C-alpha positions in Angstrom: -10.7 33.6 -14.5 -8.3 36.2 -13.1 -4.9 35.2 -11.7 -2.2 37.5 -10.3 1.3 36.8 -8.8 0.5 39.3 -6.0 -2.6 41.2 -4.9 -2.9 44.1 -2.5 -6.1 45.1 -0.9 -6.3 48.4 1.1 -9.0 49.1 3.7 -11.8 51.3 2.5 -11.1 50.8 -1.2 -13.0 48.6 -3.7 -9.9 48.3 -5.8 -7.5 45.4 -5.6 -4.0 46.1 -6.9 -2.7 43.4 -9.2 0.8 42.4 -10.2 1.8 40.1 -13.1 -1.7 39.4 -14.3 -3.2 36.6 -16.4 -6.9 36.7 -17.2 -8.6 33.9 -19.2 -11.9 34.5 -21.0 -14.0 31.4 -21.8 -16.7 31.3 -24.5 -19.7 29.1 -24.5 -18.5 27.3 -27.6 -15.3 26.3 -25.8 -13.1 29.0 -27.3 -10.8 31.1 -25.1 -8.6 34.2 -25.0 -5.8 35.1 -22.5 -4.9 38.6 -21.3 -1.5 39.3 -19.7 -0.2 42.5 -18.2 2.4 43.6 -15.6 0.0 45.7 -13.5 -3.6 46.2 -12.9 -6.6 46.8 -10.7 -9.8 44.9 -10.2 -13.0 46.4 -8.7 -14.5 44.0 -6.1 -18.0 45.3 -6.6 -18.3 45.7 -10.4 -15.7 43.1 -11.3 -14.3 45.6 -13.8 -10.6 45.2 -14.5 -8.1 47.8 -15.6 -4.6 46.6 -16.7 -1.5 48.4 -18.0 2.1 47.9 -18.8 2.8 45.6 -21.7 -0.8 44.4 -22.3 -1.2 41.4 -24.6 -4.4 39.5 -25.5 -4.2 36.2 -27.4 -7.1 34.2 -28.8 -7.5 30.6 -29.6 -8.0 31.6 -33.3 -4.5 33.1 -33.5 -5.3 36.8 -33.1 -3.1 39.0 -30.9 -3.8 42.4 -29.5 -0.9 44.5 -28.1 -1.4 47.7 -26.2 -0.3 49.6 -23.1 -3.6 49.7 -21.2 -7.0 48.0 -21.4 -10.3 48.1 -19.5 -12.5 45.1 -19.2 -16.2 46.0 -18.5 -17.6 42.9 -17.0 -21.2 44.1 -17.2 -21.0 44.7 -21.0 -18.5 41.9 -21.7 -16.3 44.4 -23.7 -12.7 45.6 -23.6 -11.8 49.2 -24.4 -9.2 51.9 -24.2 -8.2 55.2 -25.7 -4.5 54.4 -26.6 -2.6 52.9 -29.5 -3.5 49.3 -30.4 -2.0 46.7 -32.7 -4.0 43.6 -33.7 -2.6 40.9 -35.9 -2.8 37.3 -37.1 -0.3 36.1 -39.7 -0.1 38.7 -42.4 -3.4 40.4 -41.4 -3.1 43.4 -39.1 -4.8 46.5 -37.9 -3.7 49.5 -35.8 -5.5 52.5 -34.4 -6.1 54.7 -31.4 -9.0 53.9 -29.1 -10.6 50.4 -29.2 -13.8 48.7 -28.3 -13.9 44.9 -28.8 -15.1 41.6 -27.4 -12.5 39.7 -25.4 -12.3 37.0 -28.2 -11.5 39.8 -30.8 -14.4 38.6 -33.0 -15.6 42.2 -32.9 -13.0 45.1 -33.0 -13.7 48.8 -33.6 -10.8 51.3 -33.6 -11.9 54.9 -32.8 -9.4 56.9 -34.8 -6.3 57.0 -36.9 -6.8 53.4 -38.2 -4.8 51.5 -40.7 -5.2 47.8 -41.7 -4.3 45.2 -44.1 -6.5 42.1 -44.4 -5.7 39.7 -47.2 -4.7 41.8 -50.2 -6.8 44.8 -49.1 -5.3 47.9 -47.3 -7.5 50.4 -45.6 -7.0 53.7 -43.8 -9.7 55.6 -41.8 -12.0 54.9 -38.9 -14.2 52.0 -37.9 -14.4 48.3 -37.6 -11.4 46.1 -38.4 
């Protein structure tokens, strides 16, 4: 479910400009996650969404993703980007550049320059969080 304070549609373009966005993802098991951002675009044909400017994704399980831009690929049901990301819940955290994940953050893969601390274990490198 995509909501925006203001939307602008220009003739001849598939993109809709979005301002102050809130996008809610619902899972079949009743779980959810909510994405917020100041700016974005949605493609009417593909339903793909690109957001930027203070992007935050929060899940019902307490995980938070903070980044500056994020793409939602509706066909693949994945979110991704190539910029710096920070994911955390309580004392567990991970950072890295480039991300591919599910919108519920059950699956997260950082592409490069990763660092994480989960429980008592610290890791540096590349790969899944």
